[in-house]
Every structure is written in C-alpha cells, then in structure tokens.
N, C-alpha and C positions, 0 to 999 in steps of 0.2 A: 661240572664240578661244583660251580656255585649253587646250582639247584640242589645238589645233594647236601651241601653244607647248610643251605637255608632250611631244607627239610629236617636235617638233624637238629638244627638250632630251634626249630619250631616245636619239637617234642617236649612234653612236660618233664620227662625224665632228665633231659639235657639241661633244662632251665633249673631243675632242682639241684643237680650236681654243681652247676655254675654258681647258684646262690650260696651253697655251702662253701665252695672254694673262695668266693668273695668274702664271706664271713671270716674264714680262716686267715685270709691275706690281710684284711683290715685289722684283725686282732693282733697278728704278729707285727704289723706296722705300728700299731699303738704301743706295743711293748718296746719296739726299737726306738720310737720317739722318746719314751720315758728314759731308756738307757742313755740316749744321746743328751737329754736335758740334765740328767744326774751327772754324767761325765763332764759336761761343759760347766756345770755349776760347782764342781768339786775340783780344786786344784790338784789334789793328790791322784785324781783319776785321769782327767784330760781326754782329748779327742781320740788318742790311740787306744786307750782302754775302752772307750765307748764303742769304737769300731770292732774291737775284739768281742765285746758283749753282743753286738748286733749280729756278727758272724755266727756266734754260738747259738743265738736264738733260731736262726734259719738252718744251721747245719751242725748243731752240737752233737747230734747222734753219731757223726762221722769224725769227731775230734778224738785224737789219740793222745792228747796231753801237750806238754811243752818239751822242746829239745833243750840241749845244754845252754843254748844262747837265750833261752826264755821265750822263744817264738812258738806260737801255736802250731801244732802239726796236725795233719788231716790224713784220713785214709779209712780203710775198713776196720771198724772196731767191733770185734765179735762179742766182747763182754757187754758193751752198751746195747747192741742189738738184741742179744739174748735176754738181758734184763728188761728191755722194752717189751719183748714178747711175753715175758713172765708177768709183768705188770698189766699187760693188755688182757690177760686171760679173764680176771674177774670183771674188768670194764666191759668186755664184749658181752658177757652174760648178763650183767645188770642193764646194759644197753638194750639187749634183747628183751629183758623183762619189761622195761618201760615201753619198748616198741610194740610188743604184742598187745599190751593194754591200750595203747594209743589206737591201734588198728580197730579195736572194738569200741572206740569212743570213751575209753576210761583213762584217767590219769593216775598211774601207779606211783604215787609218791611214797608208798609203803615199802619200797625195796630195801631201805636200811633195816627195818624191823625183820623182814623176811630173811635178809642176809644174816642178821644176828641169830635168828632161830636155827638157820642152817648151820651156823658156826657152832652153836651149842650141841646140836644133835651129832654133828660130825666128830667133834672132840670127845664127847662122852663115849661114843661107840669106838672110835679109834684108840682111845686110851683105856677104855673099860674092859675090852676083851683081850686077854693075855695072848700074845703072839706065839708063846711057847706051846700053846694048846690048840690054837686055830691058825691056819696059814695066814701070813700077813697079806697076801693078795686078796683073800676072801674078806678079811677085815676091811681092807681098802674099799672093796665093792660095797660092803654093808654100810660103811661110814658115808660113802658118796651118796648112795640111795637114801640113807637116813636123812642127810642134809637136804636133799631134794624134796623129800616127803615133808619134812618139817617146814620148809619154806612154802610148799604148796598149801599145807593146812593153814598156815598163818595168812597166806594170801586169800584164802577162802572167806575169811571173816569180813573184810570190807566188801567182798563180792556178794556175800549173803545179805548184808544190811542194805546194799545198793539195790539188789534185785527184788527183795521182798518188803523192805521198809522205805525204799526210795530215799535213803540217806546218802548225801554226797560222798563219793568214795574218797575225796581228798581229806575230808574231816575224819572219816573212819580210819584212813591210813595213818594220819598223824597220831591218832589215839593209839593204834596198834603199835606204832613205832616206839612210843615211850613206854608202853606196857612191856614190849619185848626187851628194851634196854634195861629196865629195872628188874625184870624177871631173870634175864641172863646174869645180871650182876648178883642177884640174890642166890642163884643156883651155884655159881662158881665161888662166891664168897664163902659159902659153907661146905664146899665139896672136899673130897679126899684126894683130889687130883693135884693139889698144890705140893710144893716141896719135892718134886720128882727128881730134881737134879741138884739145885743149890738151895740150901736152907735160908740163905740171906734174901732170896727172892720169893717171899711167901705168897705173893699175889700172882705169880705166873702160872699159866697152864702151858706146859712146855711142848716142845716140838713133838709131832706125832712119830717122828723117826726114833724117839726114845723107846717106843714100843715096836720098832721095826716096821712101821707103816709109813710109806711115802710113795708118791707118784713116780713111776719109772721114768728114766730120762729118755729112753728110746733112741739113744744115739745122738740126741740134740746137744748134749754137753760137749761132744767132740766137734760139732759144727760151730758152737759158740762157747769155747772154753773160758772158764772163770766166771760164768754167769749163773743165774739162778734158774735158768730155763729147764722145763721138764715137759712131759707129754701132755700136760694140762692144756696147752695152747691148741693142740690137735683136737682134743675133746671139745673145746670151745668152738673151734671152726666147724666141727662136725655138727654140733648142736645148732649153730647158725644156719647151716645148710638144711637141716631137718625142719627148723622153724620156717624157713623160706618155702620148702615143699608143702608143709602143713598149711600155710596161709595162702598159697597161690595155686596149689594143685589138688586140693582135697575139698570135699563137701563141707567138712567141719570148718575149714578156713573161710569158705564162702559165707557160711552162716555167721561166723564171728564178725566178718567185715560188714555183713548186711546189718547186724545189730548195731555196729558202730556207725553206719551211715544213717539209719533211721530205725530206732528200736520198735516204734509202733507199726511202721510199714512191714518190718520183718515179722512181727507177731501176726499181722493180717495175712501174710503170705504163708503162715503155718509153721514158722520157725519159733522154737521155744526160747524166747529172749532171756528169761530168768536163768535157765540152765546155762546158756552160753555166757552170760555175764559172770556167773560164778566160775565156770570153767576157764574163762579168760584170765581171771585173777588167780586161779589156781596154777595155770601154766606160767603166768608171770612170777608168782611166788616160787615155783619150782626152779625157774631159771636163776632167780636171785639166790636161792639156797644152794644151787649148784656152783655159783660163783664163790660162795664162802667155802664150800667143800674143797674145790680145787685149789683155793689159796692156802688153806691150812693143811691140806693133805700133801702139800709139796715137800714137807719134811724140813724145810729150812726157814720156816716162819713160826713165831710163837705168839700166843694169845695172852694179853694182859687185861684181865677182867675189869680192873677199875677204870680203864679208859672208856669202857662202854656204859658208863653212867651218862655219856653223851653218845650221839648217834654216829655210826661210821660214815666217813665221807664217801666211801666207795659206792654206797647205795645211791647217793644223790648225784654222783658223777655219771651215773648211767643216763641221766636226763639229757645233758648236752650231747652225749654219744648218740642217743636216739634222734635228737633233733637234727644234728649235723648229717646223719644218715637218712633223713627224711623217712624214718621208720622202716627202711628197707633192711631186712635181716642180713643180706650179704654185705651191704655198705657198712653195717655196724662193725664188721670185722676191721675195716680200714679206719673208721673213725675211732674205734677203741685203741688201735695201734697208734694213731696220731696223738690222742690224749695222753697215752702212756709215754710217748716220745717227749712230750712237753715236760713230764716229770723228770726224765733223764736230762733234758736240757737244763732244768732248774738246778740239778746236782752239778752239772758241768759248770754253770755260772758260778756256783758257790765255790767249787774246788779250784777253778782255773782263773777266776777274776775276783775283783773286790766287790762285785755285786752279789746279791743273795737270790735264793730261789723264789722269793715272793714276787719277783717280776713276772715269772711264768704264771703265777696265780692271776695277775692282772690280765695277761694275755688270754687265759682261759675264761675269765669273767667277761672280757670284751667279746670273745667268740660266742659264749653262751648268750649274751645279750643280743648279738646280731642274729644268731640262729633262731631266736624267738621271733625275729622279724623276717624270717626267710620268705614268707609269702609276699611281703612288701618288695623284697629284692627281686623276686620272680616277676612281680608285676612291672617293676622298672625295666627288667630285661625284656619283657614282652612288649613294652611300650604301650600298655593298655590305657586307653582314655575313654571317658564316657562319650559315646557317639550320639550326636543329636539326630533325631529323625529327619530325613530329607524333606525339604519343603515341597508341597504339592502345588504345581501350577494349575489353578482351576481353569483358566482360560484355555490353556493348551489341552486340558482334559476334555473340555467341551468340544474342541475342534476335532478330536480324534474320531475316526469312523467307528460306528458300532460294529460288533462282531457279526459275521454273516448269519449265524443262527438267529441272533436278535432281530436282524433286518427281516428275515423270513417270518418271524413270529408277528412283527409289527404289520407286515403287509398281508398277513393271513396266508402266506405261501408255505407254511411249515408242513412237513409230512405228518399224516395222521398216525 
C-alpha cells in the first residue's frame, strides 16, 4: 500500500494537483486571517462574527441563510449552486482560452478583447434578426457561431504578428484589447439597439430574451430552482472535453504542443510553426468569444456598453483558472467552478454578515499569486535539491582489477 502511495505521489500530475490545492488552501487561510483581524479590531463585530465569516469563506455555498434566532443555517442550497454553475460557464471557457495558448507557448492576455468582440457579434445577431420571421433556435445558433467567429478572428491578430513579425504576443494582445474596448463602445453608442424596453436606460443593450432568443434550461432549472442556470454549462463542459481530445489525442494537438515546447525544433521536424501559432490564437479567441456568447445568450443578462470603456474582468479571470488547472482542459472545469464559488461566497458575506465581498477578492489575489509559483511549490513537494557529484576515490580506483578483456589485450592474449 505504501509503495502504491509513494508511486502515486511521485507522479508529476499528483504534485501539480497538490500544488494547486495548497495554493487554494493558503489563499482561503489568508482571507480567514483577515476576517479574524477585522473582527477582533472592531468592537461591533467581535469574535463570533469573525467565526461566522470564516465559516462562510470555507462553506458559504451551502449556507441557507439565518433562522428566526439569527443563527446561520446550512444545507443544500440549489439557488447558490445553480448560480455558481451559471457564473462558471464563461470562466471555464476563458480558462480554456488561456490554457490552449499556454500549451503552445503563448500567453493569451487578449481574452478580454476577444470576449468583447464575441459579445458585440452575439448581441448584434441575436437582436438584429427578428424572431417573428426566423426561428429563435436558429437565431441562437447563428449568434453563438457569430460570437465564436468574431473572437477567433480577433485572436488571429496577435497570432499573425507573433508568427510573421515576431512581435511579443503580450504586447499585441494588450493593444487589441483596448482597440476592442473602444470599438465596441463606439458601435453600441451609435447603434439602434438602445431603448428596447425602457427609455430611461438609453445606454443599455437589453436581454436577448426580448427578441425571444435565450439558451434553453434543459431541465436544470428544476434541479436548481430560483437560479440563473441554463444549458450553457453543459456546452462549456462539452467544449472542455473536445479541447482535451484535441490537445492529447490528435496530430494537430501534438503539433501545437511541439511548437510550444520548442518552435525551432518543431520547424526542423517539418511542422509549420507559423500556421500553428496563428491557429492556436484563433482557437483561444474562439473559446473566449464562446464565453461571451453563452453569457449573453442566457436571456437573463444585459449589456451596458459604457462599462466597456474598461476591459471586462471575466477575460482576465481566465488566467488564474488556467494556472490553477495547470493548463489541463478537464481540470479547468473544476477550477472555473471554484472561482465562481468564491463569487457566491462574497455575496453571502455581504448579505449575511457585516463583512463585504472584497475579502473574497483578497482570497482570489492570494490564490493567483501562489498559483504563479506553482512550480516552486511542486519542487518543495518533490524535495528536489542540487545533488553534488559523488567524490571519486582515486586510490581505490587504482586498486581495482582491470577488466578481463583489458588484461588479455595487455598480455597479448586477445583473440584475433
């Protein structure tokens, strides 16, 4: 049994999972310490309030509120879990976007811009085609594919300048992010899609359900009543599985990873490195665009264009999701759910205690910081140290008998 456990512990995958879990645990501990310090330093809060905050940090997803006596109650909360899965949908896809680029040696910090372009294409198609003339289901498919295509095309730009001009993809992505932010703001500021429901909200692009276009619930609303969940989470999981198959079971995935390991060696082996760099960023952009499409096609979300004079946080949040998952597409599903759970925990802290949701931002920041040092944590788990070469005993080496063949050669007795 011990041998099996030691063998399992010696695997790189096990150490990667453990390093991510340690990062998460330390981050949540840091948040708990902050809650404790604030509670002890504020007479109106006290130790009991701090203890409630700490319990919510670790298990807020299962909190059902307070009873008549004011005590926290716990149990299965379908609304919280459903909302967690709903919020996890775009996180999973932006995490996949960053992960695919990482696998090919690229840092896709351009997911926010790709997300914005997917948002624009999705809303224009979903609200621009009248559902009384075209079936709503067909409009949904067109809007989803349009969002994916827009994200893919926007992702190609940094891929092209990286492949053919050797310009760092981080710089190119930052430029395309801000171009996308201002372009989308300009498009919707002068569009005819405003004032669809309320004249007082002249800056809103309203819910796609206004045109009868929304993602079907597929019975998930009955499992998680009162939540925003829909079939988008199933599509996100399916895309994660497809990306895993692509990267591990296909020739294209092998070529992409080969370019990520060593672009020049891949070119020497006959792999078209330029094509694969562009293709990698196109796939990453497609996934970020899909994240925007599924979020806004849910039917219960609305787009406020003026907020996108800054970049959407959902695109950047895909980076810690990918880091915690060690760029594994299947693990991205779980890390995306975890990060969305922290959002729900922040709301629980705000609603049920005197603390605010910004404590969860501190937790996320600590987790992101530690996940960036996941390699160091793995080295600590492995106990790796620089091994000095063993000293050679010259005298002992001189006393050792020569090999039989050597003796024969010296005596001239070797075979002809």
